[in-house]
Structures are given as structure tokens and as C-alpha cells.
N, C-alpha and C positions, 0 to 999 in steps of 0.2 A: 650928149649925156642927156636924155631928156628928164625932166623934172619927176615925171611919173610912170613908176615903176612897172604898175600894173592898169593897162586901159582896157577898157569892154565899150564897145561900139558898136550899137543898136543889134545887141543881142538877145535871141527868141530862145525860148525850150518849147517843145512839146515833152508832154511825159503821156505815151501813151495819145486815146483823143482830146487830151487837157492842153491848152494852150497855156503856160504858163507864164513866163519871161514876154512880154509884149516891147522887145526893142531896149534894153538897159542899155544904158551909156553912166559910165561909171568910171572914174580917175583915182588913184590911190597911189599918192607922192609920197617918195622915195624918203626913208626916215624917219615919217610921220606916221601916228594911229590914226586912222578912220575909222568911224563908225558907222556902219550900216542900221540905221533904224529904220521902226515903221511897223504899222498892227499888224496882229495875228494876220497869216496867210496872203503878206503883201507881196512875197516871193524873194523873202531875205536869204533864207537857206538856200532854196532851189538857184538863187543866182551864185552862193560858194559850192555847191556841187559842180552846178555848171561850171566855173574856174574850174575845177579840179578835174573835170573829164570824167566825172562819176555820170552826169547825165549832159549828152551830145547837145551842144548850140544847133540849134535845125537854121539859124539865122545871124550873120552878125560876126565881129571879128573881136577876139580876146590875145592882145599881145602882151608878154612881160620882158622886160629889160630889152624892148623893142624887136623879140622873136612872136611870130604865130603861133600862137599853142592850141589854137580852137578847134585843131582836129587831132591832139596828140590823145594818147591813153594816156590813165591817170598813171603810172609808174614811171612814162617819161616827162610828165608832169614835175613829179616829186623830186625827180634828179635833177630838177634845175635848182635844187635848193628850195622847194617849195614845203613848208609843211602844215597840214590841216588837220584840226581838231574838231571834230563833228560834236554835234549837241551830244549823242549817245555817248560820247567818251573812247569807245572803240576798245575798252581795255580789257587783255586779255585772261579773264579773270583765274581759270585753273594753274597760270604760271604766276612767279614769284614776282615782285615790284624788281629785281634785277632782272629778272627773266626779261620782262616787258622792255625795259631800257635796253637790253642788250639787243632786243631785236630791233629796235629803231637806229641802233649805233653801226651803221650800214660798213665803217672802216672796222671793225672789229668783231673777232670772232667767239673771244672769250671774255669775260669783265675785266680781266688783267689787263686788256688792251684798249678799254675805253682809255679818253683821255680824263687823268686824274684831275689836273685843274678844272677843266668844266665840269666833272663832276661836284667838286667840291664846291663850285659856282650855283651849281642847281641845288644843292642840299640846302646852300644859304638861301635861296628862294624857296626852296618849298622842304623844310625839316624833316617832314613826314615820311618824304621819298627815302631818304636815308633811314629815318627810325625802324619803318617796316620794311626793308630793302629784303629780306628773306621772307620775309611772309607771300603769302597766296594776297594775289590784287584783289580778287571776289571777297576778300573779310575785308577789304579797306570802308572806310565809311564815305558817303557820298562826295564832302566836300575833299577827302583825300586823295580817293578816285581823278578826280576833276585836278588834282594837283599832279598827278601821275601822269596824265594826258597831257598838260602842257609841259611837264617835265620832260616825256617822250620826245614830245615832238622838237626839243632845242637840244637834245644829246647832242645833236651835231649841227656846227653853225648854219645858222638858215639865212636867207635874203628876204625871203617873203613867211610869215605866219599868218594863219588863216584862222578864226576860232570861233563855232559858232554859241552864242549866248553861254561864255564860262561859269558866270556866277549864278545860275539857274538852279535854283533849292539850295543855296549853300548858305550859312548861318551868316550875319555879319561881319564877326569877327576874320572869319575864312575869305569872305569876301574883300575884308581891306587888306590881306594878306595876297588874294590875289590882285589887288589893285597896285601895290607895290611892285609886285615882281613884274607886270606889266611894264610898268614906269622903269624900272632898272633893264629889262628888255630894248626897252625905246631908247635908253639912253647910248644903250651898245650899239648902236644902229640897226637893229632889228624893223625891218617895215610890218606894220601891222594893221591886218583888217578884221573889226569885230561885229558879230554880229552881236546886241544887247539889246537887254530886256531893263536891266535898273537901272533908272535914269541916272543915280548919284555915281554911278562905276563911268555909264558914258560923261558926263560932265567934268570927271576929274582927271579921266584919262586923252577924251578926244582931242586931237588935233584940228581935222577935217571932219565933214559929217555928209551923208549921203542918204536921204530919206525914202524911203519906198511905200508904191501904194499903186496895188492892181498893176503887178510886175513891171511895173516902172520906177525910174526915179523922178519922183516931181520935185527935189530939192536938194542944192547942194550948197556947200557954203563952210563958216568955220563953226566949230562947236560952240564955242563962246556964242559968237553972235546968236545963236538958234537959244541957247541957254539964259540968255537976257532976255528973249522975245517972246512972254506969254503969247500974244496972239497970234503967232507964228505957231507956237508948239500946238494951241487947241487944234488951229486949220489942218497941220501937219500929221499930229497923232493921236488927235482927240482928248488930251492932255496937258497941265502945266507940269513942266518940270521943276 
């Protein structure tokens, strides 16, 4: 069994006339939390969307658990126990929190059929999901919607969780709650790929890191090594962690 659950090899992505990814090479080790960092416009979100088949790679190869998923449609990729939380969160505002969760629980037709033990665990990670269970999701605060988006992604066991900027716009207390939740998810054995701009978030959670610039991965290594090297931080990210 490969040490890497997900691998991108020479991936290019075109969106209309624009060439966004220019040969991305990325490895996501099993059981680790990999941070994908980079300046705005570096290609991070496009990389996630390409992995999920929302945008089709025009060249290169994407493999998951040894299987080539480059040409698969998004529903086929999701069926491989890969969950994706986009930057927009994708919440159904007119549905209740319960209905949002039920839609993601593919093995359940009714709320009563959802895994009670798993729900209890999710409620312990995100108490707001339980508190507002019967409320319209559109009435939640930004932080509560983000909690719901992640909770929905893990309502069933996932092998890989891909999340785009989970701390964006959140208050510090909610960010700390989110960090604790991702730490527990990682401890449970879930492999996680995170795009994140909050550097404290990245330092506290990341095992490995890949830094993107101009549609390419320009640095890979451990998050700890990057966090301890200010010269490298300024060179790669234009700032010090």
C-alpha cells in the first residue's frame, strides 16, 4: 500500500482560454493533514476543484488509493469516500440543519436512520449543529454554517476530506473550535487536505505542506520546518509565520 493516498502528477487545468494549473505535482500522505498554501491566485482552489472533477484536468494524472480518477465525474469521485467542502460551503439555505445533514448521509432515507453514535460524535465536535438541528441553515451565522459544512462532509466515514479555507471570516474562538475538530478528525485516521490562509491554523494542524505559486507546487516538506524558517516563509509566501 502506497504511503500516499492522493497523488497529482503533472496536472494542468484550463478554464476556457485560461491556463490555470501548469503541471502540479502533489502528494497527500495517508493519515496526515496536508496544508496547501500560497498567495491569492496561486491555483490552490483550482487544484481542489480539479481533484474533485469539477474542472477536468487537461493533462497529467490524479490517483487516489492507487486508482486513476483523472477522468471520473464528480459523483464517482465522491463515491470513493472523498468529501469536499468548498470555500462557498455549499449550504442549502432553505433546508434545516437536519435536512442538510440527511442529504449527505447517503445510507439513510430518514433522520432516524442516521448513525446515532456518529451524530453524537459530530455534535461533540460542533455543538451548534445539534443546537440548531431544526432551524433553517440560512439563518445560521457564518461560523455556524462552516461547522455545518464540515459536519455534513463527515456525516458518513470518509477516507479523504478536502476543505477550502475553513477558517475564512471566522471569529478566533470559532477558529479554535475548528482546529480542535480537525485535530480529532486526523486522530480518527481521516486523511485531510486543507487550503488555508490563517497561518496559526496551518502551524497548529499541518503535518506536511505544499506551497503553490503561479499554478505550480514550488515547495514541499514538513509544516514544522516551514514554520521555523522565516527566510523560506518570506520567499515562498511573502510573509513570516
